[in-house]
C-alpha positions as CSV (number, residue, x, y, z in Angstrom):
1,M,-18.3,-21.6,2.4
2,L,-15.0,-21.2,4.2
3,G,-14.6,-18.7,7.0
4,I,-12.0,-16.0,7.3
5,G,-8.5,-17.3,6.7
6,A,-9.7,-20.9,6.3
7,R,-7.9,-22.1,3.3
8,F,-4.4,-21.9,4.6
9,G,-5.4,-22.2,8.2
10,V,-4.6,-18.6,9.1
11,P,-5.3,-18.1,12.8
12,R,-8.3,-16.0,13.2
13,W,-6.5,-13.2,15.1
14,R,-3.9,-12.9,12.3
15,A,-6.7,-12.8,9.7
16,R,-8.4,-10.0,11.7
17,R,-5.2,-8.1,12.0
18,A,-4.5,-8.4,8.3
19,Q,-8.0,-7.2,7.5
20,R,-7.5,-4.2,9.8
21,S,-4.2,-3.5,8.1
22,A,-5.9,-3.5,4.7
23,E,-8.6,-1.1,6.0
24,L,-5.9,1.2,7.4
25,L,-4.2,1.3,4.0
26,D,-7.6,2.0,2.4
27,E,-8.0,5.0,4.8
28,V,-4.6,6.4,3.9
29,V,-5.3,6.1,0.1
30,D,-8.9,7.6,0.5
31,A,-7.5,10.5,2.5
32,Q,-4.8,11.3,-0.1
33,L,-6.9,10.9,-3.3
34,P,-8.6,14.4,-3.0
35,L,-5.2,16.0,-2.8
36,L,-4.0,14.6,-6.2
37,S,-6.0,17.1,-8.2
38,S,-4.1,20.0,-6.7
39,L,-0.7,18.6,-7.7
40,A,1.3,19.3,-10.9
41,E,1.0,16.6,-13.5
42,D,4.4,14.9,-12.7
43,S,3.8,15.0,-9.0
44,R,0.2,13.8,-9.5
45,R,1.5,10.8,-11.5
46,R,4.1,9.9,-8.9
47,A,1.6,10.2,-6.1
48,A,-0.9,8.1,-7.9
49,D,1.8,5.4,-8.4
50,Y,2.6,5.5,-4.7
51,L,-1.1,5.1,-3.9
52,A,-1.5,2.3,-6.3
53,E,1.2,0.4,-4.5
54,L,-0.6,0.9,-1.2
55,V,-3.8,-0.4,-2.8
56,M,-2.0,-3.5,-4.1
57,L,-0.5,-4.1,-0.6
58,G,-3.9,-3.7,1.0
59,Q,-5.2,-6.3,-1.5
60,A,-2.4,-8.7,-0.5
61,Y,-3.5,-8.3,3.2
62,R,-7.1,-9.1,2.2
63,H,-6.0,-12.2,0.3
64,Y,-4.1,-13.3,3.3
65,A,-7.0,-12.7,5.6
66,A,-9.2,-14.7,3.3
67,G,-6.8,-17.6,3.3
68,W,-6.0,-17.3,-0.4
69,I,-2.3,-16.8,0.2
70,D,0.0,-17.9,3.0
71,R,2.1,-15.8,5.3
72,R,5.3,-16.3,3.2
73,E,3.5,-15.0,0.1
74,L,2.2,-12.0,2.0
75,E,5.7,-11.2,3.2
76,R,7.0,-11.6,-0.4
77,R,4.4,-9.2,-1.7
78,G,5.0,-6.7,1.1
79,S,8.7,-6.8,0.5
80,A,8.2,-6.3,-3.2
81,A,5.9,-3.3,-2.6
82,V,8.4,-1.7,-0.2
83,A,11.1,-2.2,-2.8
84,R,9.0,-0.6,-5.6
85,L,8.1,2.3,-3.3
86,N,11.8,2.8,-2.5
87,A,12.7,2.7,-6.2
88,M,10.1,5.3,-7.0
89,R,11.4,7.5,-4.2
90,Q,14.9,7.3,-5.5
91,Q,13.9,8.0,-9.1
92,R,12.0,11.3,-8.3
93,P,13.8,14.5,-9.2
94,P,15.2,16.5,-6.3
95,A,12.9,19.0,-4.8
96,A,13.8,22.7,-5.3
97,Q,15.5,24.2,-2.3
98,F,14.1,27.6,-1.2
99,T,15.9,30.0,1.1
100,E,14.5,32.9,3.0
101,R,15.5,35.3,0.2
102,D,13.3,33.4,-2.3
């Protein structure tokens, strides 16, 4: 059995850093999941899509740490995730503006 990052010769410190990054993304997702139920349906769907992108990015970090993908592929997946998150952010309807009189 190959060790952490063995297939593509990922340096051990990079593999550990990638694993920690994946764990951090998991923590962010886990912290936000309970809040989804309190959102309106449209907001809940958007938030779930954001969280799904973070889960996929965490998976890419795990694949890199395991040596299943190389750094270039990790960068490609990371850039694609950021692009999808930006596209989602730009597609959302504008938030209602409230004033002190409201």
